[in-house]
C-alpha positions as CSV (number, residue, x, y, z in Angstrom):
1,M,-75.1,-51.3,-21.4
2,S,-78.2,-50.9,-23.6
3,T,-80.6,-53.8,-24.1
4,F,-83.2,-54.6,-26.7
5,L,-86.5,-55.0,-24.7
6,H,-89.4,-55.5,-27.0
7,T,-91.2,-54.9,-30.3
8,M,-94.9,-53.7,-30.2
9,V,-97.5,-54.7,-32.7
10,R,-101.2,-53.9,-32.6
11,I,-103.6,-56.8,-32.6
12,R,-107.4,-57.3,-32.9
13,D,-108.0,-60.4,-30.8
14,I,-105.8,-61.2,-27.8
15,D,-106.9,-64.9,-27.5
16,R,-106.3,-65.6,-31.2
17,S,-102.9,-64.0,-31.1
18,L,-101.9,-65.8,-27.9
19,A,-103.0,-69.1,-29.4
20,F,-100.8,-68.5,-32.5
21,Y,-97.7,-67.5,-30.6
22,K,-98.1,-70.5,-28.2
23,L,-97.7,-72.7,-31.2
24,L,-94.2,-71.2,-31.6
25,G,-93.4,-71.9,-27.9
26,M,-94.0,-68.5,-26.5
27,H,-96.1,-67.7,-23.5
28,E,-97.7,-64.7,-21.8
29,L,-95.2,-63.0,-19.5
30,R,-97.4,-60.3,-18.1
31,R,-100.5,-58.3,-18.9
32,K,-101.7,-54.7,-18.2
33,E,-105.2,-53.4,-18.7
34,V,-105.5,-49.6,-19.0
35,R,-109.2,-48.9,-18.6
36,E,-108.8,-45.1,-18.9
37,G,-107.0,-45.5,-22.2
38,R,-109.2,-48.5,-23.3
39,Y,-106.4,-50.8,-24.2
40,T,-104.6,-54.0,-23.0
41,L,-100.9,-54.7,-23.3
42,V,-99.8,-58.4,-23.3
43,F,-96.1,-59.2,-23.3
44,I,-95.1,-62.5,-24.7
45,G,-91.8,-64.4,-25.2
46,F,-89.8,-67.4,-24.2
47,A,-88.5,-65.7,-21.1
48,D,-88.7,-62.2,-19.8
49,N,-86.2,-59.4,-20.1
50,D,-84.7,-60.3,-16.8
51,H,-83.3,-63.4,-18.4
52,G,-81.8,-61.5,-21.4
53,Q,-84.7,-62.3,-23.8
54,A,-86.5,-59.7,-25.9
55,E,-90.3,-59.7,-25.9
56,I,-93.2,-59.0,-28.2
57,E,-95.7,-56.5,-26.9
58,L,-99.2,-57.2,-28.2
59,T,-101.4,-54.1,-28.0
60,H,-105.1,-54.4,-28.1
61,N,-107.1,-51.2,-28.5
62,W,-110.6,-52.0,-27.3
63,D,-112.5,-49.8,-29.7
64,Q,-110.6,-50.7,-32.9
65,D,-113.2,-52.2,-35.2
66,E,-111.1,-52.3,-38.4
67,N,-108.1,-54.3,-39.3
68,Y,-104.7,-52.7,-38.8
69,E,-102.4,-52.3,-41.8
70,V,-99.2,-54.2,-41.3
71,G,-97.4,-51.6,-43.5
72,T,-94.6,-51.8,-46.0
73,G,-91.8,-51.1,-43.5
74,F,-92.2,-54.0,-41.2
75,G,-90.5,-57.2,-42.3
76,H,-90.9,-60.1,-39.9
77,F,-90.0,-61.5,-36.5
78,A,-87.3,-64.3,-36.5
79,I,-87.3,-67.2,-34.1
80,G,-84.8,-70.0,-33.8
81,V,-86.3,-73.5,-33.5
82,P,-84.8,-77.0,-33.4
83,D,-87.0,-78.4,-36.2
84,V,-88.5,-76.0,-38.7
85,A,-90.6,-78.6,-40.5
86,A,-92.1,-79.8,-37.2
87,T,-92.9,-76.2,-36.1
88,V,-94.6,-75.5,-39.5
89,E,-96.7,-78.6,-39.0
90,L,-97.7,-77.5,-35.5
91,V,-98.7,-74.0,-36.8
92,R,-100.7,-75.6,-39.7
93,Q,-102.5,-78.0,-37.3
94,G,-103.3,-75.1,-35.0
95,G,-105.0,-73.2,-37.8
96,G,-102.1,-70.9,-38.6
97,K,-101.1,-69.7,-42.0
98,V,-97.9,-71.0,-43.6
99,T,-96.6,-68.6,-46.2
100,R,-93.3,-70.5,-47.0
101,E,-92.8,-74.2,-46.4
102,A,-89.7,-75.4,-44.6
103,G,-86.7,-75.6,-46.9
104,P,-83.2,-74.3,-47.5
105,L,-82.5,-70.6,-47.8
106,K,-82.0,-69.6,-51.4
107,F,-78.3,-70.1,-52.3
108,G,-77.7,-71.6,-48.8
109,T,-78.2,-74.5,-46.6
110,T,-80.0,-73.0,-43.6
111,I,-83.5,-74.4,-43.2
112,I,-86.2,-71.7,-42.9
113,A,-89.9,-71.2,-43.2
114,F,-92.4,-68.3,-42.8
115,V,-95.7,-68.3,-40.9
116,E,-98.2,-65.5,-40.4
117,D,-100.2,-64.6,-37.3
118,P,-103.9,-63.8,-37.3
119,D,-103.1,-60.1,-37.9
120,G,-100.8,-60.7,-40.8
121,Y,-97.5,-60.3,-39.1
122,K,-94.9,-62.7,-40.5
123,T,-92.5,-64.8,-38.5
124,E,-89.4,-66.4,-40.0
125,L,-88.5,-69.8,-38.4
126,I,-84.8,-70.6,-38.6
127,E,-83.5,-74.0,-37.8
128,K,-81.0,-73.9,-34.9
129,K,-80.0,-77.4,-33.9
């Protein structure tokens, strides 16, 4: 059986990115420095692949001085949380950017919000009680 393992995004600052994703309840699962290639991989998530959870791979290229372009094809990550409004407030207090306040989905009742990490990647928060 196939399994979804991870999504990779390029980041500029490991510490800033980790601080943001920790606000969402994720933590660092493992890290690999590749000196010859001059990059670091940091895998984050709620639990590792061995527990059936997909991960996010944060890739930091040491010599990248400019911002990456998020691109027009990438949409967002989606995370289920027990209380969207409380999570939005946590992100705000942690210095994160809120791009859509907590509220019902248009034409629906599901509570969602959108937040943005330091590199501009969006995460949709979906209330799962």
